C-alpha positions in Angstrom: -354.8 29.1 48.6 -351.3 29.3 49.6 -350.9 28.1 53.3 -353.6 25.8 52.3 -350.8 24.1 50.2 -348.3 24.9 52.7 -350.5 23.2 55.5 -351.0 20.4 52.7 -347.6 19.5 51.8 -346.5 19.5 55.9 -348.7 17.1 56.5 -348.1 15.0 53.9 -344.4 15.0 54.4 -345.0 14.3 58.5 -343.3 11.0 59.4 -346.0 7.7 59.3 -346.9 7.3 62.7 -348.0 3.9 64.5 -351.6 5.9 65.2 -352.2 9.6 65.5 -354.5 8.6 68.6 -357.7 10.0 69.6 -358.7 8.9 73.4 -361.8 8.5 75.3 -361.8 7.6 79.0 -361.6 3.7 79.3 -363.1 2.2 82.5 -361.3 0.5 85.4 -362.7 -2.5 85.4 -361.0 -3.5 89.0 -360.5 -2.6 92.8 -358.6 0.2 92.4 -357.9 3.8 91.1 -355.6 3.4 88.1 -357.1 5.4 85.6 -357.0 4.3 81.7 -357.8 5.7 78.0 -359.0 3.9 75.0 -357.7 4.9 71.5 -361.4 5.5 69.1 -359.0 4.7 66.2 -356.6 2.1 66.8 -358.1 0.5 70.1 -354.9 0.2 72.1 -355.3 1.0 76.0 -352.9 3.2 77.8 -352.4 3.3 81.2 -352.8 7.2 82.6 -351.6 6.9 86.3 -351.3 4.3 88.9 -353.1 3.8 92.2 -351.1 4.0 95.3 -351.1 0.1 95.5 -349.5 -0.6 92.2 -347.1 2.5 92.2 -345.9 1.0 94.7 -344.9 -2.4 93.4 -343.5 -1.4 90.1 -340.4 -2.6 89.1 -337.8 0.4 89.9 -339.3 -0.1 93.4 -337.1 -3.1 93.5 -333.2 -4.8 92.4 -333.3 -6.1 89.2 -332.9 -10.1 90.0 -335.7 -9.8 92.7 -337.9 -8.5 90.2 -337.1 -11.4 87.6 -336.9 -13.9 90.7 -340.8 -12.7 92.0 -342.2 -12.8 88.4 -340.6 -16.6 87.3 -338.3 -15.0 84.6 -335.2 -15.9 86.2 -334.4 -20.0 86.3 -330.8 -18.9 85.9 -330.6 -21.8 82.8 -331.9 -23.4 80.2 -335.9 -24.5 80.8 -337.1 -21.2 80.3 -335.0 -20.4 77.4 -335.4 -23.2 75.9 -339.8 -22.5 76.4 -339.2 -19.0 74.8 -337.5 -20.2 71.8 -340.0 -23.6 71.0 -342.7 -20.6 71.8 -341.5 -18.1 69.1 -340.5 -20.8 66.4 -344.1 -22.3 66.8 -345.6 -18.9 66.3 -343.6 -17.9 63.7 -344.1 -21.0 61.5 -347.9 -20.6 62.3 -347.7 -17.3 60.9 -346.1 -18.5 57.6 -343.3 -15.9 58.0 -339.9 -16.0 56.5 -337.1 -16.6 58.1 -334.0 -14.8 59.5 -331.1 -15.1 57.0 -327.7 -16.0 59.3 -325.3 -13.1 59.5 -328.6 -10.9 59.7 -328.0 -8.5 62.3 -330.3 -8.3 65.5 -331.1 -5.5 68.3 -333.6 -6.4 70.6 -334.7 -3.1 72.8 -335.3 -3.9 76.6 -334.2 -7.2 76.5 -334.6 -8.5 80.1 -332.2 -11.2 81.1 -332.4 -12.1 77.0 -334.4 -15.2 77.4 -334.3 -15.6 73.2 -330.5 -14.9 72.9 -329.9 -18.2 72.3 -332.5 -18.6 69.3 -330.7 -15.7 67.4 -327.6 -17.4 67.8 -328.5 -20.8 67.1 -329.7 -19.2 63.5 -326.3 -17.2 63.2 -327.5 -13.6 63.9 -325.6 -10.8 64.8 -326.8 -10.2 68.3 -327.0 -6.4 69.6 -329.5 -5.7 73.0 -330.4 -2.2 74.6 -331.0 -2.8 78.3 -331.1 0.0 80.5 -330.9 -2.1 83.8 -326.7 -2.7 84.9 -327.4 -6.0 86.3 -329.4 -7.3 83.4 -327.2 -5.8 81.0 -324.3 -7.7 82.9 -326.3 -11.0 83.3 -326.5 -10.8 79.5 -323.2 -9.6 78.5 -321.5 -12.4 80.7 -324.1 -15.5 79.9 -323.5 -14.9 76.1 -320.3 -12.8 75.2 -322.6 -10.4 73.4 -322.7 -6.8 72.7 -325.2 -4.8 75.3 -325.0 -1.4 76.3 -327.8 0.3 78.5 -329.3 2.9 76.7 -332.3 4.2 76.8 -334.5 3.2 73.6 -335.5 6.8 73.5 -332.5 8.7 73.5 -330.1 5.8 71.5 -329.1 6.8 67.8 -329.0 4.6 65.4 -328.9 5.2 61.3 -332.6 4.8 59.5 -332.5 1.0 58.3 -329.5 0.0 59.9 -330.3 -3.3 61.2 -331.8 -6.6 59.3 -334.0 -6.9 62.5 -335.5 -5.0 65.0 -337.1 -6.8 68.4 -338.9 -5.7 71.2 -340.0 -9.3 73.5 -342.0 -8.2 76.4 -340.9 -4.8 76.0 -343.3 -2.7 74.3 -345.8 -2.5 77.0 -343.5 -1.1 79.9 -342.6 1.7 77.9 -344.2 5.5 78.4 -344.6 6.2 74.4 -345.0 2.4 73.1 -346.3 3.9 69.4 -342.9 6.2 69.7 -341.1 3.1 70.2 -342.4 1.1 67.7 -342.5 4.0 64.9 -338.8 4.0 65.8 -338.4 0.7 65.8 -339.6 0.8 61.8 -337.2 3.3 61.1 -334.4 1.7 61.9 -335.1 -1.9 60.9 -333.7 -2.9 57.3 -336.6 -5.3 56.9 -338.1 -6.5 59.9 -339.7 -5.8 63.3 -340.6 -8.5 65.5 -342.8 -7.9 68.4 -343.7 -10.6 71.2 -346.1 -8.8 74.0 -348.8 -10.0 76.8 -352.4 -10.4 75.7 -353.9 -6.6 77.2 -355.8 -8.4 80.1 -353.0 -7.7 82.3 -353.3 -4.1 82.4 -353.4 -3.5 86.1 -349.8 -5.1 86.2 -348.5 -2.2 87.6 -345.1 -2.4 85.2 -347.5 -2.4 82.2 -348.3 1.0 80.7 -350.4 -0.3 77.6 -352.7 -2.8 76.3 -352.5 -4.6 73.5 -354.9 -6.7 71.5 -353.8 -8.2 67.8 -356.3 -5.9 65.7 -354.3 -2.9 67.6 -351.1 -4.3 65.9 -352.6 -4.7 63.0 -353.7 -1.4 63.0 -350.3 0.6 63.4 -349.0 -1.7 60.7 -351.1 -0.8 58.2 -350.4 3.1 59.6 -346.9 2.6 59.0 -347.2 0.9 55.6 -345.7 -2.8 56.6 -346.6 -6.1 55.8 -348.0 -7.9 58.9 -347.1 -11.8 59.8 -349.6 -12.5 62.0 -350.6 -11.5 64.4 -351.0 -14.8 66.6 -352.2 -15.5 70.1 -351.1 -18.3 72.1 -351.8 -19.3 75.4 -347.6 -19.7 76.9 -348.6 -19.8 80.6 -352.1 -19.2 83.0 -353.4 -17.3 83.0 -351.4 -15.2 80.4 -351.7 -15.2 76.8 -348.8 -14.3 74.2 -349.2 -12.3 70.8 -346.2 -12.4 68.4 -346.3 -10.5 65.3 -343.9 -9.8 62.9 -343.7 -6.6 60.6 -342.0 -6.3 57.0 -341.1 -2.9 55.6 -342.6 -2.6 52.0 -339.4 -1.7 50.6 -337.5 -5.2 51.5 
């Protein structure tokens, strides 16, 4: 009985998790040997390994600017920034999300070349980025005069509830442990967690390790005790859909 109570206490005191996964094999529907699993609890799909072809075309095999240019993500200017900002604004309005107050702090993890930095700055927010690629980090710093470090999110140290808004914009699908990254975002957030990800059809993209749906994000939000705005799914560019979700801490 005493051991049972001890185990029960340990389990009840465990930090909330996005999902305590139960993995099943997931079929690869394309002509390659990439391997996948699917969680029977939250339905997220995870890439276990890449085939030889997709391994050879990963982002870390190319210089940063070459990667961003090849993905159509680098036009060195305003047009794409304006498009990203308009799409995020529309998505937040559609999900009837609360606004971010001027003066709020925002931390963007895996910021790439910072497409939404102008959107945050125009809203009067104090912006900080974590971007492990040195070239992209330097680009953001020089372009927008904001604080950027090349720390990895997995090892970066932030006090709990120390940042008003923690954002991952086209980042979560790239990390090795997306659920752990999300849980850390919730821990660091004082109020909001903002997620923007591609809808999961493109798991065969060599740089995407996770396949999300709106239901997966709803499940993760519920598991973490968060209020979920959206998620909404929008056709941003052919043929890829984008999912937007805003999570709010219950204590806010």
